[in-house]
N, C-alpha and C positions, 0 to 999 in steps of 0.2 A: 619408338614411333613418335613422330611429331604430333603435338596437339593440333586439333583443327583451328583454323583461323577464326578469331572472334568476329561475330557479326556486329555491325554498327547498330546501336540502339536507336529506335525510332523516337520521335519527339514525344509521343504519347507515353512511352515507357519511361522516358526521362522525367516527364512531368509527374507521372504517378509516383515514381521513386522519390522525387523531391517533396511531394505532398505528404507521403508517408513519413518522411523524416521530420517535416514541420509539425506533424500531429503529436510528436513526443512532447511538445510544449503545452499541449492542452491540459486543462485541469479536469475536464470531464472525461475520465479514463474510458468508461464504457462507450461513450459516444465516439471517442477517438478510435477505439478498437474497431467499432462497426464501420467507421469511415475508412479505416486502413484496409479492411477486407474489401470494400467496394473499390478502392484505388488499386488494390492488388489485381483485380479483374481487368484493369486497363493495362497492366504490365505483362500479365501471363494469362493464358487461356485456362479455364476450368469450368466444369459443370457443377462442382460443389467444392467448398473450402471450409476448413475449421481452424480457428485460432484458439489454442488451449494454453492455460497457465497451470502451474503446479500449486495447488492450494497449500499455503504455509502451515495450516493446521492439520488437515487430513492427509496431505502429501499425495493426493490423487489429482489427476488431470481434470480440469474444469473448462468447459467451452466459454470463452469470453466474447466471441463473435463468430458468426458463421453464415454461410449461404448454402442451402441445399442439404444441410445436416441439422437435425434437431439436436439440442443440447444433450438429451438422453442418449441418442444414438452415438453421437460423437464421443461422449464420455465412456460409454460401454465399450466401444471399439478401442479407445485408448487404454482402458484398463486391461484388455486382452493383449494389445500390441506390445505393451511394456514387458510382457513375459516372454516374448519371442526373441530369437537371436537377431532379427532385423532391427529391433530397437537399439541394440548395442551398436549396430552399424551406423544408425542415424546419429546417435549422440557422440560417437567416436570420431566423426569426420567433420571437417569444416564445410565441405561441399555437400549440399543436400542430396539425398538419395532418391533416385527415380526407379519405378518399376521397369522402365525401358532399358536402363543401363546398369542395373544392379549387379550384373555378372562381370562387368568390365573391371571394376576396381574395388570390389568388396569381397571379404572372405565368406566362405560357407555356400550353401546352395542358393540357387536363384529364387527370388521372392515368388515368381510365378509358379514355382514347383512346390511351394509350401502350402500347409493347411490353411493359413490365414488368408491367402489369396483365394484359394479354392472355396472356402466356406464363408468368408466374410466380404471379400471384395468382388469377385466375379459375379455372384448372384445379384448384385446391385446394378450390374451393367457397366461398371467402370473397368476400363482396360489399361489405363495408365494412371500413375499417381506420383506425387513429388512431396517429400517430407523433409523438413528442416528442423534442427534443434534450436531453440531460442535460448540465448544467454544474455545476461545483463550483469555488469560489474563482475564478470568472471564466473557467475553462477548459472547453472541450468535452471531455467524458469518456465519452460513449456515447449510446445511443439506447434508447427504450422503444417497443415497437410492440404494439398490440392488434388482433386480427382477429376478425371475426364473420361468420357466414353470412347474417345479415339485411342488408337494404339500408337505407341512410339511418338508421343507428342512432346514429352519432356526430355529433350536432348541436352547435351553438355552446355549449350548456351542458356537454356532455361534454368539449369541448375546454378550456373554462375550468376544469373540475374537474381534468382531468389537468395543466393548467398549474400549478395550485396544489400539485400533488404532485411536480412535477419537481425542485425543489431538494432534497427529502429523498431521492428516488430517485437523484439525481446524487451526493449525499454517500455513499450506500450503494455505488453502483457504481464510484466513483472508485478505480482500482487503485493510484493513488499517494497515496491519502488516509492519511496517517500522523498522525492528529490528536493523538497523545500526544507528539509531538516538542516539546521546549522551543523557545521563540522564540530565534532567533539562532544556533542550532547549524548547522555545515556538515554535510552528509549526502550519502549516495549509496547505491545498491543494487548488490549484486553478484549476478548471476544466471548461469545456465549459458551465457548469450550474452554476458557481459561486464558492464562497469560501466554503470549507467543513472543519469542525473541526475534529481533530484526537482524538480518544478515549484516555482519560487519559492525554491529553496535553492541556496546555493553548494555546489559539490562539495567533499567532504572531501579535503583535501590528501593524506592518507595513501593515498588510492586511486591516487596516482601513484607510490607507493613500491613497487618490486618485492618488497622484503623483507616489507612489510606484506601485499601481495597473497598471498604464500606463507603467512603467518600466517592470513589470512582463508580460504584454501583448506583449511588444516588444521582450522580451526574448523568449516567447513561439513561436512567429512568426519567430525568428531568426534560429530555428533549432538547436541551441546550446544545450549542455548537462548540463553545469554548469556555474554559474556566482556568484562570491563572491564580495560583496560590503560592504561599511559602510553607515549606514543610521541614520538620526536623529529621535529619538523617545522621545517625551516629552521634557524634559530638558537635556537628555543625548543622547548617541549614542549606536547603536547595530551593531554587525557583523552579516550580513544577507547572507544566501546562498540560491540560487535558483537552483533546480535540475529538469531536465525532468525525470519523473518517469512513469512507468506503475503501476497503483494502483492495486495490485494483477494482475490477468489477465483480469480486467474489463475495464479500460479506461485509456487514457493518462491524465496526470495531471502535474502541476508544484508544486513540494514540496518546501515550503518556511520554513526555520528554522531561528531562531533569538536568539541571545545571547547578553545580555548587555556587552558593552566593552568601554574602553577608546580609544580615537583616538591615534594610535600608534606613537611612536617617538616624542610625544609632539607636533605634527603638529596642527595647528588651522583649523577650518572649512574652512576658505578662502584659506589657503594653500592646503587643500585637494582638493578643486575645481580646483586650478591652476595645481596641480600635475595630476589630472585626465585628464584635457584638454591637458596638455603637453604629456601625454601618448598616446593621439590620434594623435600626430604629429603636433599639432597646434603651430604656432610661437608665440613669446611673443606679437607681434602686434595683432594677431588674438585673443589671450586670453584676451588681454586688451579690445578689442572692445566687446567681448562677455560678459565680466564681468563688463563693464563700469569702467575700471581702466586705469591708465596711464601705458604706457610701462615701465616706471621706477619702478612703484610699482610692476608690475609683475616680473621684474628682481630681485627686492628685495626679493619677495616671493620665487623665485627659489633659490637664495643664501641661504635663511633661510632653505629651504628644504634640500639642499645639506649638510648643517652643521648638521641639526638635524638627518638626516638618515645616516650620515657618508659616503655618496657617493661622488665619485670624479668627476662625470660629470652628466649632465642632462640625458644622455642616461642611465647611471647606475641607477639613481633615478627612471626613468620611468619604467625600467625593474623590479626594486624592487616592484613598485606599482602594476604592473600586476601580478607578481609572488605571492605576499602576499595578493592580494585583497585590497590594500589600495586605494580604488576608491569610488567615488560617481558619477557614470555616468548618463547622460541624455539618454532617450530612443534612440535618433538618434546616439549615440556613441557606442552602444552595439557591433557592428560588430568588434570593436577593442578588446573586452574583453571576449566575451563568449568562453568557452572551448568546443571544438568539438570532443575531444577524451575522453574516459572514464578516470575518475580520479582514482588514486591509492587507 
């Protein structure tokens, strides 16, 4: 049987599709998802819509944007839907599934003959629905579902149109989408529930270090937005950056990235400790007491630091340390070093 001829898209549908694609560049993920749902209404008819992502921690579906569905209702329905055979039909096919046409090219019984339609969909007054699986970088990251009170609304052309929008919607809804990460860095997320690996990334080794985890907890409690430090890993060192992030629109987390690095300017580990404490405003005497050194030894370390960094004064050297993240702070010193304004 020959497939039906494709209808020519209207200019409003084309404009909506283009706008949804452009929204993937926005940093405000929650706002971009809400705007994408509004644009979706200009491309396809619906009386209610929900955009859901798969929470990387709980592995449950969480509504990130919706119209006509409360988050609680959408998430409860998704939790039940994933246990049905129709969920397998949705995630197993590139073309989104509709209630109108699920008998034509999907295995198993018709959706309208099943308990989920009879007990969950029909009582709400909806007679047709369109569901697509969201993927990003080859990973299943969520679902989008449109509902309407009309029958036989979502034909093959509606399914094809939604299919063309799924990649952009998947990029928007992906809670683990950290598109600004440099290639090759090791990374991980710290949430209230613990450490979470990022898809396609090696876990940062520092996340296994109890001392670093205490530093990360202090950073989270500080309210700061970014912290750059140097940290020993194995027999070497790494440049580590902690950033406060909203992981998709789902939850607050601390993003930790790690890249192997040499200690800059040829400073030694002990000189790095001295420089960090000097940057907090500690005197040579206070540094000596904290590190169990003599004041003369601390003075020598400061002289070596000035020579190695090319700085003319202690103040210039400590300013350089803060500016470039040449620091290895203790948790109690973070107030001096966390950045509280967005980084460029």
